[in-house]
N, C-alpha and C positions, 0 to 999 in steps of 0.2 A: 402736436403729439400729446396725448393725454395719458397720464400715469396714475393708476389707482394705488395710492399709498395706504399702508395700514394705519389704523387710527392711532394717533400719537398720544392724545390725552383727552379727557372729557372736556367739551367746550361749555363754558358757563351759560346758563340761561340768561338772555339779555335782561329779563325782568328782575332777575336776582341781582344783577350789577347795579340796578337802580335802587335796591333796597338798602337804606342806610344802616340797617341793623346787622348786615353781613359784612365781614372783612373784605377789603378791596383785594382782588386777585393780583398776585405779584406779576409784574411785567417789566419790560425794558424802560429805563428812564430816558430823558431827553439828551443826555450827555453821550454823544456819538453812538447811537444804536446802529446796528447793521444797516448800511445804506440801501434803501429800496432800489436805487438805480443799479447797484451792483447785484442785488438779488434778482432783478428783472433780466439781467444778462443771461441767466441760466435758462436754457431752452429744454431742459429735462431730457437730454438725449441719452444719458446713461453711460457715456464713455468713461466717466470717472469711476464707475463701480469696480471694474476689473483691476484698477490700480490702487484702490483704497484698501489699506491693510485691515482696518477695523471691519469693513464690510466683508472682506474675504474670510475673516475669522468668525465673526458673529453671524453674518448672513442675513441681517435685517436691513431693509431699506432705510429705516430711520437712523441707522448707524453708518450711513454713507454720506458723502458730500451733498448729493442731490436731496436726500431726505432731510439733512440738517438745514439746508437752504429753505426748503418748504417750511420747516419748523420756525426758523428765524422770521420768515414772512408772516406766518400765522401769529406769532407773538407780537410782531410789529403792528399788525392789524387788529390786535385785541381779540382774536378768534380763539387763541389758546393761552392759558396762563403759564407763567414760569414755574411749573411744578417740579418736584423731585424727579419724576419720570422724564420730563423734558430735559432737565439738566444732565441726567445720566447719558442721554444721547450725545450731548456736546462733550461730556467728560471722556467718552470713549474715543474721541478724535485724537489721533497722535500729533496732529499738526505737522505731518511730514511733507505736505504740499505736493504730493505726487499728482493730485487731482488738478493742480494749477498747471503743471507741465502737460498733462494729458488733454485738458479741456479744449475742444476746437473753437469754442465761442469766447475764449479768453476771460472766463469768469474769474474774478479776483477773490477766490475763496480765502486766501491768506488774510486779506483785509477784513473779510466778513467774520472769520473765527477770532481774529485779534480784537475786534470790537465787541464780540459776543461775550468773551470770557470776563472782562471787567464788569459787564452788566450782571453776570451771574454772581460775582463776588459781592456786588453792591446790593442786589435785589433778591437774592435767594439765601435762606438760612440753612446751612448744612448741618448735619447731625454732629453731635459732640465729638464722637470718635474721629470723624472725617476732619473736623476743624482742628482738633489737637494734632493730628498727624501732619496736616498741611502746615500748621504753625511750626512744628518741629523742623520740617524740611526748609521752610523759608526763613527761619531764624538762625539756621546753622550753615547750610550749604553755600549761600552767597557771601559768606564772611570767612575767609581763610583763617584768620586769627582764632575765631571761635571754633572752627572745625579742627584746627591744629590742637587745641586743648583736649578735644575728645580723642585724639589719636593716642594719647598715653594709655588710657584704659583699654583701647582697642588693641594696642600693641601687646599688652599683657594678655588680653583675651586670646589673641592668636598664638602667642608664645606658649601658652598652656595647652594648646591643642583643642580648645573648646569649640571652635566652629564645627568640626566633624561630629563631636558629641551632640551638639545642639541640633544639627541637621539630621543626624541618625535617629533621634527620638521622634521627629515629626511633630512635636508639640507646638513649636512656634508657628509652623505652617498651618496647623489646625486652628489655633486660637488667635493668631495675629498674622495673617498672610502677608500684609504689607510690610510689617517688620521683618518677616522671614525673607521677603524679596530684597529688602535693603541689606540684610545680613549676608545673603548669598552673593551680593554684588561687591562686597568689600574686597578691595585688592590688598595685597600684603603691605603692611605698614613697615617702611624701611627708615633708616636713619636720615635719608635725604628729605623725608617728608617734614622733618623738624627744622630744616635749614633753608635759608634764602642765599644761594651761592652766587647769584649773578650780580655784577656791579651795576652802578647807575648808567655808566657809559662804556661801551666796548668799541675800540677803534677798528676802522676798516683795515683789512690786510691789503697791502699794495695801494694802488691809486684809489682814492675815495670817490665813489660814483654817486652815492646817495646818503642822506641822513634820514634814518627811519626810527620810528618809535616801535616798541614791542610790548604787547599785552600778554600778561602771564596767565590769566585765567584763575579759576578757583580750584576745581578738582585737578586740572592740569598742573597747577603749581605744587600741589601737595603730593599727588599720587603718580604724576607723570613728569616730574621735574627734568628728567633726561630729555624729554621732548623740547622743553624750553631751552635747555643748554645746547642741544643740537641745532635748534633754530637760530640761536645767536651765533653759533660757529659758522653755519652755512651762510648766513647773511654777511658776516664779517669777511669770510673767505671770498665772497663775490662782490667785494668793494663797498660794503655798507657800514657806515658808522651807526651803531645801535644804541638808542636811548631807552632806558627802562626806569620810568619814574616810580619812586617808592610809594607815592601817595595813591597809586591806582588801586582800585578794588575790583568788585565783580562787574561783569559786563551787563548784568540785569537779565540775562536770558532765562534763567530758571524761574524767577518770580513773574516776569513779564508774560511769558508764554502760558502761565496759569492764571492770568487775570489780576495779579497783584500790581495794580497800576501805579499807585503812589510809591511803593517800594522800588519798582522798576524805574520810575522817573528820577528818584533820588540817586540811585546808583548810576544812571546815565549821566546826570550832572556831575557826579564825582569823577567819573571817567574822563569827561570832557575837560574838567578843571585840571586833572593830572597832566594832560598833554598840552594844555594851552601855553602858548609862548615858546614852544620848543623849536619852531622853525623846521618842521619835518616835511620831507617829500612824500612820505607814506606812513601809515600806522598799520603795523603788521599783526595779524592774529593767526594762530596755528590750530584753532579748534573750530570745527564747522558750525556748531550751534551758536557759539559766541559770535562768530563772524556775521552770521545772518542778523542777529539782534543789533550788533554794532552798526550795521548798514541801515537799520530802521530807526536810528536815533532821531532823525528829522520828523518821523511820524510819532514817535513816543513823546517828543517834546513840542509837538505842533502848536499847543495852546500856551506855551510858556514864552512870554514876550522877551524875557532876559536870555533865554537859551535857544530860541528857535533858529536864529542865524548861526549861532555857534554850532548847533547840531548839524545844520546843513553843510557847513564847512568841514566838520569832523567826518561826516559820512563820505564826502568826496575823497578823503585820504585813506579810508579803511580798505585794506587789501588782505585777502587770504595769502599766506606765505607762498603757496604754490602758484596762485594767480600772479603774484608779484614777480616771482623768479622766472616764470614762463614769459612774462611780458618784457622784463629787462634783459633776460638772457644770462646763462651761466658763464662766468669767466674762469672759475676754478677748474682744474683738471680733475676728471673723474676716473677712478680706477675700478677694476673688477672687484666685486664683493667677496668672491672666493675663486679658487682655481678652476672649478667646473662651472657649467652654466647654472643659473639660478632661476627657478620658476616662481613667480609672484602673482597673486590674485589681488587686485585692487578693489576694496570695498567702498562703494559710493555712500557717503554720509548724506542723508536726506537734505539737510540744510545747506550742504555744499552743492549737491546736484540740483535739487528743485528750488531751494531758496535763493542760491547765489548763481545758479546756472554755470557752475564750474565742474567740468567733467573731463574734458580733453587735457587740460593743463597738467594735472597730476600724472596722468598716463604718459604724456610727452616727456615729462621730467624723468620718470622712472625708466623709460626706454633709452634715455641717454646714458644710463649706467652700462658699461660694457658687460656683456654676458647675461643680461637680464631678459627673460621672456615673460610677457604678461599673458595671463589667462583671464577669461571673462566668465563669471557665473551666470546661470539662468536667474531670471527675476532680479537682476542687478539693481533695479530701481525700487524694489520693494523694501520698506522699512524693516530694520532689524528688531524693532520693538523697544528700543531704549528711549528715544524721544524725550530727552531731558530727564524728568522725574516720572515719566509715564510708567516705566517698568516697576516703579514702586507704588504708584497710585492705581494702576490697572494691571496687576501682576499676571492674571490668567491670560489675557490677550497677548501681553508682552512675551509670555512664556512660549506660546505657540509660534509667534513670529520669530523669536530668537532661535528656536529649534530649526525652523525652515531655513533661516538665513545661514546658519552654520552648516547644515547639510548641503546646501547649494555651494558654499565656499569650498567645503571638503571635496565635493565631486569634481572640482577642477583639477585636482591632483597637485595643486601648488604646494610649495614647501614653506612659504611665508605669506601671511595675510597682511596687506598694507591698509591701515585704517587711520583716517585723518580727524577723528573726533574721540575724545576720551570716553564719552558715554557709550558710543558704539563699541569701542574697544573692550570696555568692561562687560558689556552684554555678550559680545562674541566670546570672550575668554570664559565667561561663566558657562556658556553652552558647549564650548569645546570640552571643558572639564566634565560636564554632565554626560557627554558622549565618549568620555575617556580618550580624547584625542589631545596630543601635545604638539601644537603648531605655533610658532611665534607669531604674535600680533604686534606689528611695529608701525609707527607713524612713518609715512613716506619721507619726512624730513630726516628721520634717523637713518634711513637707507642712503639718502644723499650725503649726509654727514659721514657715514662710514665709508662711502665711496671716495669722498674728497680726502679723508685722512688716510685711506688705504689700510687694508688688513684690520679694520676696526669693527667688522661685523660681529665677531665673536664676543666683543665687549657687550653688545646688546642681546646676544643670545644666551649669555651665561646667567 
């Protein structure tokens, strides 16, 4: 099958490349470039196009998985340089991995884009504004203690009612759209964001079945601390002793997915060290994006002789909380969440659905709650536009995807949206507000927690 792609970038004249007076065209280096064998697995069938969110919004072949694979190959072969135009086509990729699920040829696009992004960061010089904004993101968000310091002025900013004023002027959106996107996603800063309330060890209720570690996350820890508390209670209620090392940090998802290789490796080592020697049956994570990265530690640290085996052992123990509970079974009694039937729509997080292949387990757990009916949205597998920090780096594409996602969720008629990733939850809440809709967005583990405790749903709805 032959596909005529639009011209991606001007191809250098071979004679120019031999001219020592001209600068060498930037390209991929020899440190894990996209694997030609993986590239050759693509037969250019086009099945990926309909499931690719960036292609659906932008509509260009070069902003699709197939087009990006062509581009990787051309750069590998020296036919196309790593120009700003080429980099932009990689930057528009959300990394949602829907194409991996869809591809009938089993193309491992996830590995290809994961190898491409560090190449870009090493071999391409971004503009000053782009560099500064990315440095801001990667210097703050993966470090909860640093982020917590910024919460004090943010709390004052919100207390004074400034967000509505800033958004109403439209000036921030006009002159700094990325900062405007970041500002619009900020959740309410509460007193819990300044506290670490969970102890180091939480005993199992009743007979101890398992000893598990629990990862707190970064954004989850500060803005969704109730999710962590609910996770610990549900695990404990189902016979798990829960270990929460204080030395744990970021899982590395945010920097690693954007090509910040060294930072991602350092954070992965710190996480492995935090749980080493705890004699755990499993290491539990309740955030989809974090879970996908944690399960990639063996790849992230593949060249580290001191951590390669440790990473492989760590990966074997990592389980999403819903994946774990579905496998070991619930032993705690579940009660109705309210007197009448409750209709819930479950929102598939991409890195849970496509990255970890977890879809049935959350639904099976929610259906065990008495009186719950699950609804399914159309385009359930399409990304909401959050994708880590994508909605701050590519706000226009993320905006359209967020609007589509929320419209599809609302059309189910559900009264609660269940979302298992903090980034997705923030994106959905933002677009619910923009559509002037007020529907609770709750992590499935909070619904299980409320069901186990009985009559606790109102606590999460208030």
